[in-house]
C-alpha positions in Angstrom: -0.1 -10.5 -3.1 -2.2 -9.4 -6.6 -5.1 -11.3 -5.7 -5.2 -10.1 -2.3 -4.8 -6.8 -3.0 -8.1 -7.4 -5.3 -10.1 -8.8 -3.1 -9.5 -6.2 -0.2 -10.6 -3.6 -1.8 -14.2 -4.5 -1.2 -13.4 -5.6 2.7 -11.9 -2.1 3.0 -15.1 -0.3 1.5 -17.1 -2.3 3.6 -15.0 -1.1 6.5 -14.8 2.7 5.4 -18.2 2.6 5.8 -19.7 0.8 8.6 -16.8 2.5 10.9 -15.4 5.3 8.6 -11.8 6.7 7.5 -10.4 6.7 10.3 -10.5 3.4 11.5 -10.0 2.0 7.9 -7.0 4.7 8.3 -5.7 3.1 11.3 -6.6 -0.9 10.3 -5.0 -0.7 6.9 -1.7 1.2 8.1 -1.3 -1.5 10.5 -1.4 -4.3 8.2 0.7 -2.7 6.2 3.0 -2.4 9.1 2.6 -5.9 10.3 3.6 -6.7 6.7 6.8 -4.8 6.9 7.8 -6.1 10.3 7.6 -9.7 8.8 9.5 -8.7 6.2 12.1 -7.4 8.2 12.4 -10.6 9.9 12.4 -13.1 7.5 15.7 -15.3 6.8 16.1 -18.6 4.9 15.2 -20.4 8.1 12.8 -17.9 9.3 10.7 -17.7 5.7 7.4 -15.1 6.1 8.4 -13.6 2.9 4.5 -14.5 0.9 3.0 -13.5 4.6 4.5 -10.4 4.4 3.7 -9.7 1.1 0.2 -10.5 1.2 -0.1 -8.4 4.6 1.4 -5.2 2.7 -1.3 -5.9 -0.3 -3.9 -6.4 1.9 -3.3 -2.9 3.5 -2.4 -0.7 0.9 -6.0 -0.7 -0.6 -7.3 1.0 2.5 -5.1 3.7 2.9 -5.9 5.0 -0.6 -9.7 4.1 -0.1 -9.8 6.4 3.2 -8.6 9.1 1.6 -11.2 9.4 -0.9 -13.1 11.6 1.1 -10.3 14.4 0.8 -11.6 15.0 -2.2 -15.0 16.7 -0.9 -12.3 19.8 0.1 -12.1 20.6 -3.3 -15.8 21.4 -4.6 -15.1 22.7 -7.8 -11.9 20.2 -8.9 -13.5 17.0 -7.2 -12.8 15.0 -9.7 -9.4 16.0 -10.7 -8.4 15.4 -7.2 -10.2 12.2 -7.2 -8.0 11.2 -10.4 -4.9 12.6 -8.9 -5.2 10.4 -5.8 -5.7 7.2 -7.9 -3.0 8.3 -10.1 -0.4 8.7 -7.2 -1.5 4.9 -5.5 -1.2 3.4 -8.9 2.5 5.0 -9.6 3.8 4.0 -5.9 5.4 1.7 -7.7 8.3 3.4 -9.1 10.0 3.6 -6.0 11.0 0.0 -6.8 11.9 0.8 -10.2 13.9 3.4 -9.3 15.8 0.7 -6.8 16.2 -2.0 -9.5 18.1 1.0 -11.9 20.1 2.1 -8.7 21.7 -1.7 -8.4 22.1 -2.2 -11.7 24.3 0.7 -12.2 25.9 1.1 -8.9 28.0 -1.3 -7.4 28.2 0.4 -4.3 24.3 0.5 -3.5 23.6 -3.2 -2.0 19.8 -3.8 -1.3 19.9 -6.9 1.2 17.7 -9.4 0.1 
């Protein structure tokens, strides 16, 4: 997943340059959506977990790259907005840390694995 995430940034940058932010965002979200669907249908007999994780990892950078042009709306704070976008996308893993903490300390909250 991590290698796919790093390699996909070049692909999304090329798509952004060639087709623009709207197409890049749509394709990125569609890739993540396919990964989430695959994640939802995986079980012991139909194990598509690795494919789902690769789809999610490949689709993620496209969403962040396509939003960088929004920093042009704030010309006086363009660099601050870019760094905020980067920080928000990098801290997206915190959701999973919260779920892990909830499952560790709460026996009533169960996530299907």
